[in-house]
Steps between C-alpha positions, in 0.01 A plus 500: 500500500283600215144534627350490158648159446375386832144602426485346145674176593329181382333279755734262685456128500421443865593580843815292493592661169435840630718444795782400276440718197656842557320650204159443647257784527520629864123536486445130426592329823374174675229593744408345830122501549347489855126542584394585863144430618287713723644339810855615409596141410682387181257323261726475194876466481643460147811315398662838449429587861665185611811571295510869610429466867633147563176372657317197364138526412396246756668713771347822373134427440293589808774691672485872593616705206683747716729218612592394151505808283815716538322800346430700818695809391830393664765772544834463330805385685816719494675289245218518251625598151178597329369781713173530707276201477216644712138436403396672177172662402348564833534163668563661830685330782468150348292242344442328832318800641317552174372140517382552857273789402413368150695634202283721286752631233775342298842513648859410385848487651837340520659288771815304560480159664695189565373198308626154603663311218595801279858536401501862608455628850203729446229542222371828370117467471262726313132455584158636413184458721136529368196504733229272354126564537230251418294205617794263534731459804796662321591832648860572391704413193881528529736485209869487576818470289878455559664832395845356496491397132346831411783695667776272371759713309525444126749242379825645368711396200851375551623836397288662766637252755855598411628754753680698247197529269225516748333834566577612851131495611321283242373241742405768747324689226285195423417465871413867520267471210271264695568580863183705534270217402182478718174306466201717412159507336376642162134539420382496138868474388611507142836333570614222267387160642194645676265318262694172553471549875117548473486180300740295713397634843236226562778238459687616805189475721431192701284216361144619528186536293471736205270735683728532803805542286332770288395681816850521640660594162250786463589640842873466439475676158283780660745551786798514277753284305799393698797694363872563567575866532851596397451872555216744529432482125599154402288190578519149369192267540564172674371196310508145636777266389413133554722226634261235352319560174125519512257264313522676156871531515540134609280392212709689248817355641354148482413554139853623431645196672273268306600659163864466591457138590303430177771664289777315683656824610658555846285655762551878526703629792208681653296181502768258617439546871129575479344153517523446867397858589205485272380173642549627852316819420203308349470276789524781745239702313247211516576441875435868560175476311386196693596662829304819404196287401520304829499831690202637311273201527348341813446831689145382581320177563206625304476276193380766255769748602766226475388417145529867393851523662622198313370623162649853538830373618594350160363773265672663322846404618476123425204484268252725321187304575425280805178308536439309824266194521408317821299184567147558588534372845787732575296808403213374721728436796418135505698180506527282183570131431852370470653413164579690178239710333314362202308643206195556715682723752367860490757775504403854593677797338567716807733762355634641173780748511646644177676797337272525202249773456239510764203278443658289231488183700192565712228409259680199346630339823295660785600435855268260682438259210525127577590242232657158462802436268533211257783257520681618183559851636828620660293607804383149563853370462624754760222395738552121479882498498553786738781637284533818296405484138704729259369602163761723327244632254131429476441389147181572312406137534547499880333837522200352326491199733515717812237743363257204447457490880360851512186426292399807298776726623801528270813495719740436218605863439600522867720189508624405158872583450560549875739298714319306776596341821241306708616447853318292773392651829550211737576451858561181696492310175149617431419708183289795605500677167726629237622827348513577127780744414529655160751735346455735215627379163773765490623399844762226550349152517472304824804267526611216720627741764164672497340164543701438818434860620126443435497180681666647808266797478199270484623290792524808724165634376334163549611476857374844572167423333466180692554680828231742403274216390549310821445815705177568301383148557573513874341836531182365325495205736541727800232740388263213434562366847454840652168564305372161606560583873332841492127507528257637247295724727160620379475876484185512714438318833222544747504871595838584342685549165851358470799577268838329514840529335793263499840615362784244480833626616797583264717241677610197302216247501224757556335265757419614848293422803255798488127407491154645553168344536130547591275242658116506529390466859159439658286810578592666172841564632831491297853408619779704337853367515842618399820306581867485407735201546846629551746422221462429137503198264303184460525401869348823612218466245433147620487614865268784393258246338485292813431798723236638268319170491518477881357855532205414274426188689511668843304800376221259386484391864423862593783529740559842658798684340730463805435121533545449127847657515581286810404182309687613193820559707469147648460355151803691367714355780387147420591560130854592599702787650658607171254764407328794654197685376302811580124507475220761543153351549182708497136408519239754370149483633295727259181476715666608820739741321805359677854382414665233718877488442801309628862544387795263502805718434343660185508863403173671617212568256370839395143600550371781271195679650231563241354803682803730466765294312721482805744209511580313823781249554323261737686455831488116552699284746777386268557160627777263396529341156348170435746222588664668794282308748387573854386859436133607564293683238239762567192608313382861445152613402470816288168672405465576132244695295357418154750606231814473718792327325748249657841473344708192585845434339827327549830675577623480145288794417607733771850383604833540319826398653679793637197712527283563808175303470317808636561679165319219317216488746451872471494472123251214531265711707527799272443302177211296656308815566499614129156464346469252215237397255507133600674267744735384225604853432554558876733207511694620196533842648652363818750279318613790264531742789717263712719417202549862426585579863789258509621575155532867584696399813747321270407143591422383157279199426313304764658164583244336713155378394193684598149391609234769526140457613248782514145466620227760485278434808155572363307353794145370495201730555267387791208484253691238303515258800213298639551254792269268699534250786288187515448263793598136471161393367416341171192721482731802449606381156189636320541830689858522376382445136228764539752750641732453212222526247365821647848663530584420139181659380584811704844512330347460156655149463183300465657299214741340746231423764413140385856366488599694818198367697575145397870516600429688823244230594763220460764685700280615781362145523846357543600769749189442715559123495865508591541805717548453879342783684562848339243637254562467129613836334388580147647807321452650148753748364430689180823610321658395173321172558222377736676335795307268732658358818362254750688460830469246779696380797606162361869488409463200262510618142243355267614277210359474149364153456355289213154406612331189347136466407416334837703746717304738716796749555802642312310696235504849668856592411464345157209742431717795619789392295287483190311832534760728663758701310748415778468343847721388785537420872730631761550471877417790723582575859163372608457217242474508126364707211349366182453761224404537133490782242263582224572721205288816507278556189596774261327823555 
């Protein structure tokens, strides 16, 4: 066999022709293409692979490559004719073991295998394997070819076939000339056909974006061309030979067929059987494109990310420019009225993807712009009919009409002469938006098949966008519900500063049952609450709202912590036995410097001592969760000093499934001890530290929601508290007024004396009149405000009345309500307390 002839042979017509044409260049052979992902599973299986290995694409995709690829360096059998077929170029014991440890170098080899359906018992396979490096999932590219046709002896003339004229070893000589063929690699080769290989190599890769294809081609060319090595000094580059012509070739053949038909000539032989194959290939190519797009969009329920995925999925493979418009309500995550859009409907441009030079479209059609579209435009036609609108070429007249919608910006140079396809983005018979697809003038126009493809593409994209829209809407509703149920706690209460954080979980719905609260109590005290309804979702949030309201109501009754939890447990059982909740309730008395706490199955709080920064996990009787029933609760009193900090949180902050909760509690204690410039900074420090702890442990993002409450227990100085007791005698009312006036002058608050005297006189008068036997207590507390409290032993709470001109009573609380910054009443253990606050004058 003349090797020079082999190397310079013209390209064959296709795989089928190559198999039948004995003059074909042995370096131009049909190639099977297989791509293996990082998990060792087949992600692409070409038609050539199906023909070579006898396995359908549906049976190969997703299967382990080592079970399908017979390229593991198999040893020859004794009857082999062509010599040693062991792995070539350092493959080692086999591809299987290389895959297990990650192939890091190119490899090649030969193997014999039995392929069902072939007319011969075994096939001789040449293969090349390339490791792939990059951001995608592709990790190995395998090219394989049937060597049988390459090794076929040359055809002989009748004279050569005659025994008397045949050379004794002519056929064996032909065989000897190629028996040492082996697959190999050649880097920076100058072989004939190398340039064509570099140009055609992207065609043999699976359908993917231009960037991914270029990345893989660059790696293959760097690692080396696939070659057939005939000897130590003779190599022939392998170039792909197609069984089905590509797009450019199909277009040329269609043009030839059209010319033949126009001239009344018979169809050329090489085109006679092409019609069915070309149609099948075109349909298959579009289905592969749609499947690829479907796999690339919808990876997230985030609306913005979904929009970007849809835009990038079609550029540049299907179109050169893609502009996406959505209804205003879709962008806002809101519902919208039924019916078709009209000329008043606003459409937001949410994405523009293109292959033009950077920035060319940004100034003319910026993302984020909202605009309506008139009835005469193809966009409005697409919106109202819900069907694609095809414009083969945008004429100057149409370009001028479209550009008129963009005011002073001239969009005509960007669109005139281009082919345009407008496809609706709809789901469940509702038009959510549309996509404007444009092709460069030099590119093939959109046709009817593109219209069908675009409609199918838009249908899939519309469903994905609608899912993201509905999720965004539901998430907005859930967050609104959650926010409405969480209190807005003032940063300063009597004798303490408070900071809070609520973080929704990453679970679907983002609604949980965690809550925190603070309640103002008589005696300048403050109730601090943190609770957690077990479970997630709207039902848990609703249960949380009921329990929080109950805690506020019972706290206003000034119930001791243990009794409050007892009553809350009884209430939870009456509401139903479906839900359980944990709750930690603490009452801070800044005057006495004490914390009174009770726990119902909640994680213990952390107390940070101001004196030395030491943290203490308070040892409280755990108790059973709210809703269990029949379990007693106990209260604990803890002495605290001014500046100490109390940290209360739910288990979502410190507990991760599979990890000991002690790790989270230890991290909480450590992070709570860190000094911070403010209470808000201290809360942020705790959250960041706990998140980093579990991330380093490999537990990823937090799934549960988190409620965190931190209180700095400032206390109240003794000099800021004044208290008096008055007998039940109306003559004591002037003494009470004088005591208040004198004390306010001593504090430098003389400006408040007049109003304070007036209100104290009304409250002490009512207390003396309605008290049974205990003296009336009057207390002033100077803090962020001036707090005045009047206590007596009557449990009946006073009511604000509307006194008429002739009424002798009912005006006292009206005076207090008018003059006080804030006022209220609450029951105490001995009776009731009526209080009011006045704003301190600026210093």
